[in-house]
Backbone as JSON, one array per atom type, in Angstrom:
{
  "sequence": "MLQITRLLSVAHTVTDVPAAEELYQRIFDGQVFHRGKAAVTGRTATHLLVSEVCFELVAATKEERESPYIKRYGGLFTSMLLGVKDLKAAEEALHKAGVRTIERRAHCFTAHPDDMHGARYEFTDARLPGDPRNEPGWKPERWAASPMGIQGLRSMSVLVEETRATEQFWKEVFHAKPIGALVNGVHAKLALLYMLGGAQFSVIMPASPDSTLAKVMKSQGAGIHSVGFSSTDIDKAATHFRSKGVGVMKEQSLYRLTLHPRSLMGARILVMRRPNPGEPDYVWKAIPSKGVTYT",
  "N": [[91.45, 113.77, 111.79], [90.94, 110.8, 109.93], [88.19, 110.3, 108.02], [86.46, 108.14, 106.29], [84.04, 108.07, 103.83], [82.82, 106.74, 101.65], [83.21, 104.25, 99.04], [84.3, 105.36, 96.05], [85.28, 104.81, 93.41], [86.86, 102.27, 91.35], [89.91, 101.84, 89.85], [90.6, 100.53, 86.72], [93.19, 99.69, 84.98], [94.09, 99.46, 81.65], [95.16, 98.01, 78.48], [93.73, 98.73, 76.27], [91.36, 100.94, 76.12], [88.8, 101.5, 74.75], [88.12, 98.83, 74.03], [87.88, 97.68, 76.55], [85.76, 99.14, 77.57], [83.69, 98.32, 75.85], [83.62, 95.65, 76.6], [82.76, 95.72, 79.32], [80.21, 96.79, 78.93], [78.97, 94.88, 77.28], [79.1, 92.48, 78.76], [78.44, 93.08, 81.45], [76.42, 94.94, 81.3], [77.26, 97.58, 81.58], [77.01, 100.97, 82.6], [77.86, 103.78, 81.09], [78.97, 106.95, 82.16], [80.74, 108.99, 81.86], [83.29, 110.25, 79.76], [86.6, 111.12, 79.06], [88.73, 113.77, 80.38], [89.06, 113.41, 83.8], [87.53, 115.23, 86.36], [88.17, 115.05, 89.07], [90.49, 113.33, 89.52], [92.12, 114.05, 87.41], [92.9, 112.39, 85.4], [92.66, 111.0, 82.08], [89.89, 109.2, 81.27], [87.37, 106.59, 81.21], [84.33, 106.44, 82.84], [82.18, 104.16, 84.35], [79.24, 102.43, 85.5], [78.61, 99.4, 87.23], [76.09, 98.03, 88.66], [76.22, 99.28, 91.92], [78.86, 99.92, 91.83], [81.52, 101.86, 90.65], [83.59, 101.76, 87.88], [86.68, 102.88, 86.76], [88.09, 103.3, 83.77], [91.28, 103.26, 82.57], [94.0, 104.16, 80.47], [96.86, 102.15, 80.14], [100.2, 103.02, 81.0], [103.35, 103.19, 79.2], [105.29, 101.96, 80.77], [103.68, 100.5, 82.55], [102.55, 98.66, 80.82], [104.54, 96.84, 80.54], [104.52, 95.28, 82.77], [104.3, 92.03, 84.28], [101.69, 90.98, 84.79], [99.84, 92.63, 83.39], [100.86, 92.3, 80.84], [100.15, 89.66, 80.43], [97.34, 89.54, 80.76], [96.18, 91.93, 79.88], [95.31, 94.0, 81.46], [94.66, 95.5, 84.76], [93.47, 95.89, 88.1], [94.24, 98.85, 89.61], [94.03, 100.95, 91.51], [92.04, 102.52, 94.11], [89.46, 104.91, 94.65], [88.61, 106.78, 97.38], [86.04, 108.36, 99.17], [86.17, 111.14, 101.38], [85.39, 112.89, 104.43], [86.67, 115.28, 105.16], [89.17, 116.65, 103.41], [91.7, 117.85, 103.98], [92.04, 117.18, 106.69], [92.11, 114.44, 106.43], [94.48, 114.0, 104.97], [96.35, 115.02, 106.77], [96.02, 113.24, 108.9], [96.93, 110.87, 107.77], [99.58, 111.56, 107.2], [100.51, 111.86, 109.81], [100.46, 109.23, 110.54], [102.6, 108.31, 109.2], [102.4, 108.16, 106.45], [103.17, 109.02, 103.19], [102.41, 111.6, 100.78], [102.04, 111.32, 97.34], [100.98, 112.55, 95.15], [99.05, 115.43, 94.51], [96.0, 117.15, 94.1], [93.48, 119.73, 93.62], [91.13, 118.71, 94.83], [91.82, 116.16, 95.58], [94.09, 113.59, 96.65], [96.91, 111.36, 96.47], [98.04, 108.56, 98.19], [101.21, 107.19, 99.18], [101.94, 104.04, 97.91], [103.82, 102.31, 99.12], [103.66, 102.98, 101.75], [101.21, 102.13, 102.4], [100.89, 99.45, 102.66], [101.29, 98.33, 100.15], [99.07, 98.79, 98.51], [97.34, 101.06, 96.32], [95.84, 104.01, 97.14], [93.51, 106.6, 96.65], [92.21, 109.75, 97.66], [89.36, 111.81, 98.15], [87.31, 114.76, 98.53], [85.29, 115.35, 96.94], [82.52, 114.83, 94.61], [81.94, 112.54, 91.88], [81.57, 114.0, 88.79], [78.49, 113.89, 87.05], [77.81, 111.4, 87.97], [75.47, 108.89, 88.25], [74.73, 107.8, 90.69], [74.53, 109.86, 92.43], [72.12, 111.0, 92.04], [68.84, 111.78, 93.24], [67.02, 109.14, 94.71], [68.16, 107.16, 93.14], [68.64, 103.79, 92.13], [70.19, 100.58, 91.77], [68.59, 98.9, 90.04], [68.4, 97.79, 87.46], [70.45, 95.94, 87.17], [69.89, 94.07, 89.13], [67.56, 93.0, 88.12], [68.46, 91.71, 85.9], [69.81, 88.75, 84.16], [72.1, 88.29, 85.64], [71.49, 88.93, 88.23], [72.56, 90.79, 90.02], [72.93, 92.46, 93.01], [74.42, 94.37, 94.24], [77.52, 95.6, 95.69], [79.42, 93.1, 97.23], [81.92, 92.55, 98.45], [85.16, 94.04, 98.58], [88.41, 92.96, 97.86], [91.7, 93.08, 99.18], [95.01, 92.43, 98.54], [97.73, 91.54, 100.52], [101.1, 91.35, 101.86], [101.45, 90.73, 104.52], [99.13, 90.24, 106.88], [98.82, 90.75, 109.63], [100.4, 92.99, 110.17], [99.01, 94.83, 108.73], [96.55, 94.96, 109.95], [96.49, 96.67, 112.27], [96.82, 99.14, 111.06], [94.49, 99.41, 109.48], [92.51, 99.46, 111.46], [93.3, 101.52, 113.26], [94.07, 103.74, 111.75], [92.5, 103.89, 109.35], [90.15, 103.53, 110.68], [88.43, 101.39, 110.41], [85.84, 98.95, 110.8], [86.23, 95.85, 112.27], [84.77, 92.82, 111.22], [84.84, 90.14, 110.62], [86.69, 87.03, 110.17], [89.03, 84.8, 108.63], [90.9, 81.97, 109.05], [93.68, 80.13, 107.96], [92.58, 79.32, 105.4], [91.62, 77.85, 102.18], [92.84, 79.33, 100.11], [93.79, 81.63, 101.35], [96.02, 82.38, 103.97], [95.47, 83.98, 106.12], [92.73, 86.07, 106.55], [91.07, 89.12, 106.83], [88.05, 90.72, 107.55], [86.43, 93.76, 106.97], [84.31, 96.62, 107.67], [84.03, 99.59, 105.91], [83.46, 102.87, 105.13], [80.85, 102.24, 104.38], [81.12, 99.97, 102.83], [82.16, 96.53, 102.34], [85.34, 95.16, 103.01], [87.89, 92.84, 102.36], [90.92, 91.86, 103.66], [93.64, 90.16, 102.61], [96.02, 87.45, 102.86], [98.42, 85.42, 101.22], [98.14, 81.8, 101.35], [100.31, 80.02, 101.2], [103.71, 79.78, 99.88], [103.45, 78.58, 97.37], [100.82, 78.87, 96.69], [97.76, 79.87, 94.97], [97.18, 82.58, 95.4], [99.71, 83.52, 96.12], [101.05, 83.29, 93.71], [99.62, 85.14, 92.23], [100.33, 87.42, 93.66], [103.04, 87.52, 93.03], [102.98, 88.12, 90.3], [101.4, 90.44, 90.03], [101.79, 91.97, 92.29], [101.25, 93.45, 95.59], [98.02, 94.78, 96.49], [94.85, 95.81, 95.07], [92.81, 93.03, 94.84], [90.33, 91.77, 94.1], [86.92, 92.39, 93.0], [83.88, 91.83, 94.43], [80.61, 90.87, 93.7], [77.25, 90.75, 94.93], [74.81, 88.29, 94.33], [71.56, 87.07, 93.4], [71.22, 84.59, 92.29], [73.55, 82.44, 91.53], [73.92, 80.35, 89.76], [72.29, 80.91, 87.56], [73.5, 83.28, 86.89], [76.02, 82.33, 86.16], [75.4, 80.94, 83.81], [74.66, 83.08, 82.19], [77.12, 84.53, 82.03], [78.79, 82.66, 80.78], [77.51, 82.5, 78.33], [78.3, 84.83, 77.25], [80.88, 84.38, 76.65], [82.66, 84.32, 78.75], [85.09, 82.99, 80.91], [84.25, 80.86, 83.51], [84.79, 79.99, 86.79], [83.73, 77.75, 88.98], [83.89, 77.38, 92.35], [84.9, 75.39, 95.24], [83.27, 76.41, 97.15], [79.81, 76.78, 97.79], [78.74, 79.12, 97.2], [79.98, 80.96, 95.49], [81.23, 82.38, 92.46], [84.04, 82.65, 90.35], [85.14, 84.83, 87.96], [87.09, 84.43, 85.12], [90.13, 86.2, 84.89], [91.37, 86.43, 82.43], [89.33, 86.65, 80.63], [88.37, 89.13, 81.17], [90.08, 91.27, 80.75], [92.08, 91.26, 82.73], [90.71, 91.96, 85.05], [89.62, 90.85, 88.18], [86.82, 89.44, 89.07], [84.26, 88.54, 91.25], [81.28, 86.66, 91.85], [78.77, 86.32, 94.13], [76.56, 84.61, 96.4], [74.49, 84.89, 99.3], [74.36, 82.55, 102.04], [71.54, 80.36, 102.28], [68.91, 79.99, 104.75], [69.86, 77.59, 107.13], [71.93, 76.57, 105.62], [75.46, 75.98, 105.68], [77.74, 78.53, 106.59], [80.76, 78.8, 105.94], [82.8, 80.41, 105.21], [83.32, 83.04, 106.3], [83.77, 83.81, 109.7], [82.1, 84.94, 112.58], [83.45, 87.42, 114.75], [84.72, 88.34, 118.02], [83.63, 91.39, 119.66], [85.83, 92.75, 120.48], [87.75, 92.48, 118.58], [89.79, 90.78, 116.09], [90.39, 87.38, 116.7], [93.11, 85.35, 116.68], [93.71, 82.03, 115.69]],
  "CA": [[91.0, 112.38, 111.75], [90.56, 110.29, 108.61], [86.82, 109.81, 108.01], [86.14, 107.65, 104.96], [82.58, 108.07, 103.69], [82.32, 105.79, 100.65], [84.07, 103.83, 97.93], [83.82, 106.08, 94.88], [85.57, 104.12, 92.15], [87.98, 101.34, 91.25], [90.6, 102.07, 88.58], [91.0, 99.36, 85.94], [94.17, 100.12, 83.99], [94.01, 98.49, 80.54], [95.93, 98.33, 77.28], [92.81, 99.19, 75.24], [90.19, 101.46, 76.83], [87.55, 101.21, 74.03], [87.81, 97.4, 74.13], [87.43, 97.43, 77.92], [84.42, 99.72, 77.69], [82.77, 97.39, 75.16], [83.54, 94.44, 77.41], [81.9, 95.97, 80.48], [78.84, 96.99, 78.47], [78.44, 93.63, 76.73], [79.02, 91.42, 79.76], [77.84, 93.52, 82.72], [75.47, 96.03, 81.06], [77.86, 98.75, 82.2], [76.38, 102.26, 82.29], [78.88, 104.82, 80.96], [78.47, 108.3, 82.46], [81.75, 110.01, 81.6], [84.48, 109.95, 78.96], [87.44, 112.3, 78.95], [89.55, 114.09, 81.54], [88.28, 113.36, 85.04], [87.71, 116.46, 87.15], [88.72, 114.77, 90.4], [91.85, 112.78, 89.48], [92.89, 114.64, 86.33], [93.24, 111.38, 84.4], [91.73, 110.74, 80.99], [89.32, 107.91, 81.63], [85.94, 106.32, 81.05], [83.69, 106.02, 84.09], [80.93, 103.43, 84.13], [78.7, 101.72, 86.66], [78.04, 98.06, 87.26], [75.37, 98.13, 89.92], [76.64, 100.45, 92.69], [80.32, 100.06, 91.74], [82.03, 102.62, 89.52], [84.9, 101.38, 87.36], [87.37, 103.92, 86.0], [88.95, 102.65, 82.78], [92.41, 104.14, 82.32], [94.99, 103.57, 79.57], [98.13, 101.8, 80.77], [101.39, 103.7, 80.51], [104.33, 102.31, 78.57], [105.91, 101.17, 81.84], [102.69, 99.55, 83.07], [102.35, 97.61, 79.82], [105.62, 95.86, 80.67], [104.34, 94.47, 83.97], [103.93, 90.66, 83.91], [100.25, 90.72, 84.85], [99.19, 93.32, 82.27], [101.29, 91.62, 79.62], [99.44, 88.39, 80.3], [95.88, 89.66, 80.72], [95.72, 93.15, 79.23], [94.82, 95.01, 82.4], [94.86, 95.25, 86.19], [92.94, 96.86, 89.05], [95.45, 99.53, 90.1], [93.82, 101.84, 92.65], [90.65, 102.83, 94.44], [89.22, 106.28, 95.08], [87.77, 106.79, 98.57], [85.53, 109.66, 99.58], [86.44, 111.5, 102.78], [84.6, 114.03, 104.9], [87.51, 116.47, 105.18], [90.39, 116.25, 102.69], [92.88, 118.31, 104.71], [92.16, 116.37, 107.9], [92.48, 113.09, 106.01], [95.9, 113.99, 104.62], [97.11, 115.22, 108.0], [95.96, 112.0, 109.68], [97.8, 109.9, 107.12], [100.96, 112.01, 107.44], [100.81, 111.54, 111.21], [100.67, 107.78, 110.6], [103.79, 107.99, 108.43], [102.06, 107.94, 105.04], [103.54, 110.13, 102.33], [101.57, 111.96, 99.64], [102.86, 111.33, 96.12], [100.34, 113.42, 94.15], [97.99, 116.22, 95.13], [95.22, 118.06, 93.28], [92.62, 120.58, 94.44], [90.17, 117.93, 95.61], [92.24, 114.75, 95.59], [95.5, 113.29, 96.83], [97.25, 109.95, 96.38], [98.97, 108.11, 99.23], [102.29, 106.35, 98.67], [101.62, 102.61, 98.11], [104.77, 101.67, 100.03], [103.23, 103.29, 103.12], [99.83, 101.62, 102.54], [100.99, 97.99, 102.53], [101.34, 97.94, 98.75], [97.88, 99.18, 97.74], [97.29, 102.47, 95.93], [94.59, 104.64, 97.53], [93.33, 108.02, 96.39], [91.2, 110.29, 98.57], [88.74, 113.04, 97.65], [86.13, 115.28, 99.22], [84.37, 115.74, 95.86], [81.75, 113.8, 93.94], [82.28, 112.35, 90.48], [80.58, 114.7, 87.97], [77.65, 113.06, 86.2], [77.6, 110.09, 88.57], [74.04, 108.64, 88.5], [74.5, 107.44, 92.09], [74.26, 111.08, 93.18], [70.76, 111.45, 91.75], [67.87, 111.36, 94.26], [66.23, 107.95, 94.43], [68.8, 106.2, 92.23], [68.81, 102.42, 92.61], [70.79, 99.73, 90.73], [67.6, 97.85, 89.78], [68.58, 97.14, 86.16], [71.35, 94.79, 87.33], [69.18, 93.08, 89.94], [66.55, 92.37, 87.26], [69.13, 91.03, 84.79], [70.17, 87.36, 84.46], [73.18, 88.25, 86.63], [70.9, 89.07, 89.56], [73.49, 91.53, 90.87], [72.24, 93.34, 93.95], [75.33, 95.38, 94.75], [78.86, 95.15, 96.09], [79.5, 92.22, 98.41], [83.18, 92.77, 99.14], [86.4, 94.33, 97.86], [89.53, 92.31, 98.54], [93.02, 93.71, 99.03], [96.06, 91.43, 98.76], [98.88, 92.09, 101.23], [102.11, 90.35, 102.21], [101.37, 90.36, 105.93], [97.88, 90.82, 107.38], [98.93, 91.23, 111.01], [100.92, 94.35, 110.13], [97.98, 95.67, 108.12], [95.38, 95.06, 110.83], [96.57, 97.86, 113.11], [96.62, 100.31, 110.21], [93.08, 99.51, 109.11], [91.68, 99.8, 112.61], [93.69, 102.74, 113.95], [94.19, 104.86, 110.82], [91.28, 103.91, 108.56], [89.0, 103.41, 111.6], [87.54, 100.37, 109.85], [85.25, 98.08, 111.81], [86.45, 94.43, 111.98], [83.52, 92.07, 111.35], [84.99, 88.72, 110.34], [88.05, 86.53, 109.97], [89.23, 83.45, 108.13], [92.26, 81.52, 109.36], [94.09, 78.91, 107.26], [91.65, 78.94, 104.34], [92.21, 77.16, 101.03], [93.69, 80.25, 99.36], [94.37, 82.65, 102.22], [96.48, 81.96, 105.3], [94.73, 84.8, 107.05], [91.94, 87.1, 105.89], [90.33, 89.95, 107.77], [86.92, 91.38, 106.92], [86.13, 95.04, 107.6], [83.37, 97.59, 107.1], [84.71, 100.87, 105.74], [82.75, 103.73, 104.21], [79.64, 101.59, 103.9], [81.44, 98.82, 101.99], [82.95, 95.47, 102.96], [86.67, 94.92, 102.46], [88.64, 91.72, 102.93], [92.37, 92.01, 103.55], [94.03, 88.76, 102.53], [97.43, 87.07, 102.78], [98.53, 84.09, 100.61], [98.21, 80.66, 102.26], [101.64, 79.42, 101.15], [104.48, 80.31, 98.76], [103.04, 78.01, 96.09], [99.38, 79.01, 96.56], [97.29, 80.71, 93.87], [97.35, 83.99, 95.78], [101.14, 83.84, 96.07], [101.37, 83.46, 92.29], [99.05, 86.43, 91.86], [101.19, 88.43, 94.29], [104.3, 87.59, 92.29], [102.78, 88.71, 88.98], [100.79, 91.78, 90.07], [102.17, 92.69, 93.49], [100.18, 93.71, 96.55], [97.06, 95.78, 96.03], [93.49, 95.34, 94.87], [92.76, 91.67, 94.32], [89.08, 91.45, 93.41], [85.65, 93.04, 93.3], [82.88, 90.79, 94.56], [79.22, 91.31, 93.67], [76.24, 89.87, 95.51], [73.83, 87.87, 93.33], [70.45, 86.26, 93.91], [71.24, 83.25, 91.69], [74.84, 82.34, 90.86], [73.82, 79.4, 88.65], [71.75, 81.68, 86.44], [74.55, 84.23, 86.53], [77.07, 81.58, 85.46], [74.9, 80.69, 82.45], [74.76, 84.36, 81.48], [78.51, 84.87, 81.74], [79.3, 81.71, 79.78], [76.92, 82.86, 77.04], [79.06, 86.0, 76.77], [82.25, 83.97, 76.4], [83.49, 84.53, 79.94], [85.48, 81.8, 81.64], [83.65, 80.85, 84.85], [85.35, 78.97, 87.65], [82.9, 77.52, 90.16], [84.81, 76.86, 93.35], [84.36, 74.46, 96.23], [82.2, 77.1, 97.85], [78.5, 76.74, 97.15], [78.21, 80.47, 97.13], [80.82, 81.92, 94.79], [81.81, 82.17, 91.13], [85.16, 83.52, 89.99], [85.22, 85.05, 86.52], [88.52, 84.35, 84.79], [90.66, 87.5, 84.5], [91.72, 86.44, 81.01], [88.13, 87.06, 79.9], [87.96, 90.47, 81.62], [91.24, 92.16, 80.66], [92.81, 91.3, 83.99], [89.86, 92.21, 86.21], [89.22, 89.65, 88.92], [85.48, 89.75, 89.56], [83.57, 87.42, 91.87], [79.83, 86.79, 92.0], [78.49, 85.51, 95.31], [75.25, 84.7, 97.04], [74.51, 84.62, 100.73], [73.8, 81.25, 102.37], [70.14, 80.28, 102.67], [68.73, 79.48, 106.12], [70.19, 76.18, 107.29], [73.17, 76.24, 104.91], [76.64, 76.41, 106.44], [78.51, 79.66, 106.1], [82.07, 78.48, 106.48], [83.83, 81.29, 104.68], [83.66, 84.04, 107.3], [83.27, 83.53, 111.03], [81.93, 86.13, 113.41], [84.54, 87.61, 115.7], [84.31, 89.12, 119.19], [83.62, 92.83, 119.46], [87.16, 93.29, 120.8], [88.6, 92.39, 117.4], [90.07, 89.46, 115.54], [91.11, 86.42, 117.54], [93.86, 84.44, 115.83], [93.8, 80.66, 116.23]],
  "C": [[90.59, 112.0, 110.33], [89.16, 109.69, 108.7], [86.44, 109.44, 106.58], [84.63, 107.47, 104.85], [82.05, 107.05, 102.7], [83.43, 105.38, 99.7], [83.51, 104.48, 96.67], [84.08, 105.34, 93.58], [86.77, 103.2, 92.3], [88.62, 101.55, 89.88], [91.02, 100.74, 87.96], [91.89, 99.86, 84.82], [94.28, 99.05, 82.91], [94.85, 98.95, 79.36], [95.05, 98.9, 76.17], [91.51, 99.64, 75.91], [88.89, 101.21, 76.07], [87.14, 99.74, 74.11], [87.3, 97.06, 75.53], [86.02, 97.97, 78.13], [83.38, 98.81, 77.04], [82.56, 96.13, 75.97], [82.59, 94.63, 78.59], [80.43, 96.15, 80.07], [78.21, 95.68, 78.01], [78.2, 92.59, 77.81], [78.22, 91.84, 80.99], [76.76, 94.59, 82.55], [75.96, 97.31, 81.72], [77.24, 100.04, 81.7], [77.45, 103.35, 82.28], [78.27, 106.18, 81.31], [79.53, 109.38, 82.26], [82.85, 109.43, 80.72], [85.29, 111.24, 78.85], [88.26, 112.54, 80.21], [88.68, 114.16, 82.78], [88.58, 114.58, 85.89], [88.41, 116.2, 88.47], [90.19, 114.35, 90.33], [92.73, 113.41, 88.42], [93.28, 113.66, 85.25], [92.21, 111.38, 83.27], [91.2, 109.33, 81.17], [87.87, 107.81, 81.19], [85.42, 105.85, 82.4], [82.38, 105.32, 83.76], [80.52, 102.71, 85.4], [78.34, 100.29, 86.3], [77.4, 97.96, 88.63], [75.87, 99.38, 90.65], [78.13, 100.71, 92.61], [80.7, 100.82, 90.48], [83.42, 102.11, 89.15], [85.44, 102.53, 86.52], [88.35, 103.23, 85.06], [90.02, 103.63, 82.33], [93.41, 103.43, 81.41], [96.3, 103.33, 80.31], [99.27, 102.6, 80.16], [102.33, 102.68, 79.86], [104.98, 101.4, 79.6], [104.95, 100.12, 82.37], [102.45, 98.39, 82.1], [103.41, 96.52, 79.9], [105.48, 94.99, 81.91], [103.85, 93.08, 83.58], [102.43, 90.42, 83.85], [99.53, 91.38, 83.67], [99.61, 92.72, 80.94], [100.47, 90.36, 79.37], [97.95, 88.58, 80.05], [95.35, 90.92, 80.05], [95.19, 94.21, 80.16], [95.0, 94.58, 83.84], [94.09, 96.3, 86.99], [94.13, 97.53, 89.73], [95.23, 100.43, 91.31], [92.33, 101.96, 92.95], [90.57, 104.25, 94.97], [88.21, 106.26, 96.23], [87.32, 108.21, 98.89], [85.82, 109.9, 101.05], [85.63, 112.74, 103.14], [85.38, 115.32, 104.81], [88.86, 116.1, 104.58], [91.65, 116.64, 103.45], [93.11, 117.46, 105.95], [92.59, 114.95, 107.56], [93.97, 113.0, 105.7], [96.77, 114.16, 105.86], [97.15, 113.95, 108.84], [96.88, 110.94, 109.09], [99.27, 110.27, 107.31], [101.4, 111.67, 108.86], [101.09, 110.06, 111.38], [101.87, 107.34, 109.77], [103.56, 107.73, 106.96], [102.39, 109.19, 104.23], [102.5, 110.36, 101.24], [102.45, 112.0, 98.41], [102.25, 112.2, 95.02], [99.19, 114.15, 94.82], [97.34, 117.12, 94.08], [94.29, 118.85, 94.21], [91.69, 119.79, 95.34], [90.55, 116.46, 95.7], [93.72, 114.64, 95.93], [95.69, 111.77, 96.82], [98.29, 109.61, 97.44], [100.01, 107.18, 98.62], [101.98, 104.88, 98.94], [102.55, 101.91, 99.09], [104.39, 101.9, 101.5], [101.84, 102.74, 103.42], [99.8, 100.11, 102.3], [100.81, 97.51, 101.08], [100.17, 98.37, 97.9], [97.91, 100.68, 97.46], [95.89, 103.03, 96.24], [94.63, 106.12, 97.17], [92.15, 108.5, 97.25], [90.66, 111.6, 98.02], [87.57, 113.45, 98.53], [85.07, 115.7, 98.2], [83.57, 114.54, 95.35], [82.24, 113.66, 92.5], [81.21, 113.03, 89.63], [79.8, 113.73, 87.08], [77.33, 111.7, 86.76], [76.12, 109.87, 88.88], [73.74, 108.31, 89.96], [74.19, 108.65, 92.96], [72.83, 111.59, 92.98], [69.79, 110.94, 92.81], [67.08, 110.12, 93.82], [66.88, 106.93, 93.52], [68.95, 104.84, 92.9], [69.35, 101.56, 91.46], [69.86, 98.59, 90.3], [67.84, 97.11, 88.47], [69.48, 95.91, 86.26], [70.71, 93.69, 88.18], [68.17, 92.31, 89.09], [67.16, 91.59, 86.1], [69.4, 89.57, 85.14], [71.3, 87.23, 85.48], [72.64, 88.31, 88.06], [71.76, 89.85, 90.53], [72.75, 92.55, 91.71], [73.14, 94.42, 94.53], [76.68, 94.78, 95.09], [78.76, 94.26, 97.31], [80.79, 92.5, 99.17], [84.28, 93.13, 98.15], [87.52, 93.63, 98.59], [90.84, 92.98, 98.18], [94.07, 92.68, 99.43], [97.27, 92.1, 99.4], [99.86, 90.97, 101.57], [101.96, 89.87, 103.64], [100.14, 91.03, 106.55], [98.0, 91.36, 108.8], [99.44, 92.67, 111.06], [99.88, 95.32, 109.59], [96.82, 95.92, 109.07], [95.38, 96.33, 111.65], [96.29, 99.11, 112.29], [95.14, 100.5, 109.88], [92.21, 99.94, 110.29], [92.0, 101.17, 113.18], [93.79, 103.96, 113.03], [92.93, 104.99, 109.96], [90.02, 103.94, 109.43], [87.95, 102.46, 111.02], [87.05, 99.45, 110.96], [85.49, 96.62, 111.45], [85.17, 93.63, 112.21], [83.66, 90.58, 111.05], [86.43, 88.32, 110.13], [88.02, 85.12, 109.42], [90.68, 83.08, 108.38], [92.52, 80.21, 108.65], [93.03, 78.41, 106.28], [92.38, 78.25, 103.2], [93.21, 78.06, 100.31], [94.43, 81.24, 100.27], [94.78, 82.07, 103.57], [95.71, 82.7, 106.38], [94.0, 85.88, 106.26], [91.11, 87.82, 106.94], [89.25, 90.7, 107.02], [86.56, 92.63, 107.7], [84.95, 95.73, 106.92], [84.08, 98.94, 107.07], [83.93, 101.7, 104.72], [81.52, 103.09, 103.61], [79.87, 100.39, 103.01], [82.24, 97.79, 102.78], [84.27, 95.32, 102.23], [87.26, 93.69, 103.13], [90.11, 91.92, 102.63], [92.96, 90.62, 103.66], [95.53, 88.57, 102.33], [97.52, 85.68, 102.18], [98.73, 82.98, 101.63], [99.61, 80.07, 102.34], [102.38, 79.96, 99.95], [104.06, 79.77, 97.4], [101.52, 78.09, 95.88], [99.03, 79.91, 95.38], [97.5, 82.18, 94.18], [98.81, 84.42, 95.74], [101.59, 84.07, 94.63], [100.83, 84.79, 91.77], [99.91, 87.56, 92.41], [102.48, 88.62, 93.5], [104.12, 88.32, 90.96], [102.21, 90.12, 89.03], [101.23, 92.61, 91.26], [101.0, 92.85, 94.44], [99.25, 94.78, 95.99], [95.68, 95.18, 95.88], [93.51, 93.96, 94.23], [91.49, 91.41, 93.54], [87.96, 92.37, 93.84], [84.6, 91.95, 93.32], [81.47, 91.35, 94.6], [78.33, 90.28, 94.34], [75.18, 89.57, 94.45], [72.74, 87.02, 93.97], [70.52, 84.82, 93.41], [72.54, 83.07, 90.91], [74.82, 81.32, 89.72], [73.3, 80.09, 87.39], [72.78, 82.68, 85.95], [75.65, 83.54, 85.74], [76.66, 81.29, 84.02], [75.01, 81.95, 81.61], [76.21, 84.65, 81.09], [79.11, 83.93, 80.69], [78.75, 82.03, 78.39], [77.61, 84.06, 76.42], [80.53, 85.66, 76.53], [83.19, 84.15, 77.56], [83.82, 83.19, 80.59], [84.98, 81.88, 83.07], [84.22, 79.7, 85.64], [84.49, 78.83, 88.89], [83.76, 76.79, 91.18], [84.13, 75.86, 94.28], [83.21, 75.09, 97.0], [80.91, 76.98, 97.07], [78.04, 78.12, 96.74], [78.99, 81.43, 96.23], [81.25, 81.44, 93.41], [83.0, 83.11, 90.99], [85.21, 83.62, 88.48], [86.69, 85.16, 86.14], [89.04, 85.71, 84.31], [91.08, 87.57, 83.04], [90.54, 86.91, 80.16], [87.76, 88.51, 80.15], [89.12, 91.45, 81.65], [91.89, 92.37, 82.03], [91.98, 91.58, 85.22], [89.5, 90.89, 86.87], [87.9, 89.99, 89.61], [84.82, 88.47, 90.06], [82.07, 87.72, 91.91], [79.41, 85.81, 93.09], [77.03, 85.63, 95.73], [75.42, 84.4, 98.52], [73.9, 83.26, 101.01], [72.31, 81.35, 102.72], [70.05, 79.78, 104.11], [69.01, 77.98, 106.19], [71.45, 75.75, 106.56], [74.36, 76.73, 105.72], [77.31, 77.61, 105.79], [79.91, 79.52, 106.67], [83.17, 79.42, 106.01], [84.28, 82.31, 105.73], [83.03, 83.68, 108.63], [83.17, 84.83, 111.82], [83.06, 86.21, 114.42], [84.05, 88.44, 116.88], [84.4, 90.61, 118.92], [84.98, 93.46, 119.74], [88.09, 93.23, 119.59], [88.83, 90.96, 116.98], [90.82, 88.61, 116.55], [91.8, 85.43, 116.62], [93.96, 83.07, 116.48], [94.76, 79.84, 115.38]]
}
């Protein structure tokens, strides 16, 4: 059985790792805890924290540099590393579900993106060496006390071509718990919200062929779409980001900021707050315990 325990890291593949590291430190007060060859994945990378989220900065290959999205923005979220309880059992469960392994190390394996609805997932039973999150009593208080007011991860979004086909996989193979749904939204035709390994994930499908998400799909393909942080004050956070030269797009939603990927070497990062008592929460609707009801 595949038992996912936590989201360990998100890989941000970039054309210039030192520039990306400086960017995360200057804008997000990123806390670097490793530089060099990663023990788990074997990649040469920089690992840093922004609140409870670890970003792995990796140099783009020659082939990756030719992709339309990286050419335009200088980087792209390319994969996520998920912790599992039992690595052998996890790989066997995925093989049983028809998922191929494309790379294997002592404590890590990578699933074939074509078998995972376009997204690249890596799985490990190990911890990241030097990770401050493993220290007793560690809390991301420095980010909560900053002008960003970041309290932690709100949601990771994954862009797919067809959510209905993905739903069965997430529930039956990932054993993710469905907790919300959005039908016929402004950007997404259908979006499903899950809890997995202690984190929220939204699986989204473009609203129409000419929608913003469809354009993103065309330039970057299916896979990780965004990382969303929870903030206590998005107006104050917006002022902070603008002071750092980051393009900030405040949407129709009262509760969300989108930071322009051009300012973040292709990273699509959202900053959100939860609705106050009495405010409408029209983004996600509760769903029956039996699962998502499509309307």
